[in-house]
N, C-alpha and C positions, 0 to 999 in steps of 0.2 A: 516933412513928417506926414505920414498917412493919417487920414481921419478914421476914428473908430467906426465900426459898422453900425448901421441904423438899428434901433430896437424895433420889435414887432409893431409897437404903437406908432413909432415914427413912420414905418413903412405903410401902415394903415392910413395915416393922415395924408401921406404923400399920394397914396392911391386914390383917396377921396378927391384930393385936389386935381389929380390927373383926370378923373372922371368928370368933374365939373368943367374943366377946360375942354375936354373932348366933346361934351354935350352942348356947350354954350358959346365957346370961342371959335375963332377961325384959326386953325393951326398953321404954323409956318412950315414950309417944305425945306429940307436940307439939299434937295437936288432940283434941277430945272424940271418943269412939267414936260413929259414926252410929247412931241409934236410930230405931225406928218411932215415928210420932206417938202421943202418949199419948191413947188413947181407951178407953172402957169395953170396947169390943169387942176392942181390942188386948190389954188386960190379961187378958181372958177367954181369948184365944188362947194367951198365954204360959202360963197356968195349965193349959191343956188339952193341952199337948204330951205325947204318950205317950212311954214309954221308948224304943220303937222309933224314933219321930220324932227324939228327942234323939240317939240313936246315929247315925242317918243324917246329921243336921245336923253332929254332931261330926266324923264321918268326912269330910264334904265340906269343912268348915272346916280340918281337918287337911291336906287336899290343898292348900287355898289358902295355908295357913301355909308348907308346903314350897315352894310357888311363890314366896312372898315371901322365903324364905331364899335361894332360887336367884337371885332378882332382886338381892339384896344382893351376892351373889358375882359376878354378871355385871357389875354396875356398878363394883364395887371393882376387879375385874381389868382392865376396860377403862380406868378412870381411871389405874391404875398403869402400863399399857402405853403409853398415848398420850404423844407428846412435845409435843402442842399444849396449852398452859396453859388456853386458853379451852374446849377440848373436855373437858379434865380437870375443869374447874369444872362443866361441863354434866352430866357423869356423876355427880359428887359430889353435886350438887343433886338429881338424880333419885333417887339412893340415899337421900338424907336424907328426901325425901318418901315413899319406899316404906317407911321405918321405921314410919310410922304404920300402914300396912297390916299389917306384921308384928305390931305391938302389938295392933291391933284383932282380928286373927284369933286370936291367943294368948289374949286376954281372953275372947273368945266361946267358945273351946274349953273353957276353965276353967269358965265359967258353965254349959255343957252337961254338965259332968262327964266330958269326954273327955280326951284326951292328945295331945301332939305326936308326930311320927314318932320311932321308936326310933333311926333312923339319920340324924338331922339333920346331923351333921358330914359324913357321906358326901355328902349332897345338896349341901352348901356346897362341898366340895372338888371335886366333879365339875363343878358350874356354874362355879367359878372357872377350872378348866382350859379349859372350852369358851369362856368369855369371853376368856381369854388368846389362844386360837387365833384367835378372830374378830378380835381387836385386831391380831394379827400380819399379817393380810391388808391392813391399812391403815385409816385413820380412816373413810373413806367406807363401806367394807364393815362396819366395826365399828358405825357408825350404822345401816347397813342391817340388821344383825343385831338391833339394838334394835327397829327398826320391826317386823320380822317377829315377834320374840318378843312384843312388846306386842300386836300384832294377834291372835296366837294365844291369848294370855292373855285378851284381851277376849272372844273367842269361847268360851273355856273358862268364863269367869265367867257368860256368858249361858246356857250349858248348866246351870250350877249354879242359876241362878234358876228354871229349869224343873224342877229336881229337888228343891230345898229344900221342905220342907213349907210349905204356904200359911200355916199358923198360926205359923211361926217368923219373925215379922216383923223381929226384931232381926238375925238372920243375914242376911236378905234386904236389910236396909238397908245393912249393911256391904258386902255383895257388890255392890250397886248403885253405891255410892260408889266402890269400888275399880275397877269397870268403867269409869266415867267418867274416872277419873284415868289408868288405863292407856291409854285412847284418846288422852288429851292427851299423854302421854309419847311415844307413837308419832308423833303429829303434830309434836311439837317436834323429835324426832330426824330426821324427814323434812325439816323446814325447815332443819335444821343442815347438810344436804348429804348425806343418806344415799344410798348406791348400792343399787339393788335386788339381792337375792341371786339366784343361779341356782336354777332350779326344783328341782334335785336337793338343794340345801342346804335349801330350804324343806321338802321331803318328809322329809328326815332329821330336821329339827327337830320336825316333827309326830309322827314315829314315836317319837322320844326323849321328847317330852312325854306321849304316850299311855302309854308304859311307866312314866314317873314317876307320873302321876296314878293309874294302876291299882295300882301298888305302894304308894304313900303312903296310899291309901284304907284299907289294912289294916295296914301296918307302921309 
């Protein structure tokens, strides 16, 4: 026998619980962490990472971790706000897949001896508010917001592949896999009926993302 659908209050409480776990707990991954191919040269590269290279990689992966925290908040808020059960399922499935990204980046940060952002709950809260505003504009614009967000994230990850030390093949493997999946999420949102956002909205999103990435690099 199928369970009755959750009420809006139930979904709100579940979303709050998800936000707390995203901000304060270590999420489990449903898939193995992407890794560089095991070769003698690769093992030598791992061993040769200098402290400065580890610090750079950890900072870049911290930025990526913050991005995944924000992704959870965006998808959760949009799933909560939509009245379309099929679209809600779409957002919830995307959020579930993004949990792996959250887990992979956290694991890599720990391996590099780094730390996550000191203000992770603030990032989550801000992204949740932005996602809610996007959802209030309507489902098609909400999907358009997802498309633009994922396209910008894809570009951001490409820039990290340029900046990560060549010897840090494990971080590069994670970022490469994330980049592929972010592009797929954008394509899926587009296929679901996304409406293109106004140019001014895209510009504001780029400026906000730039502020976030520059801040998360250090804090």
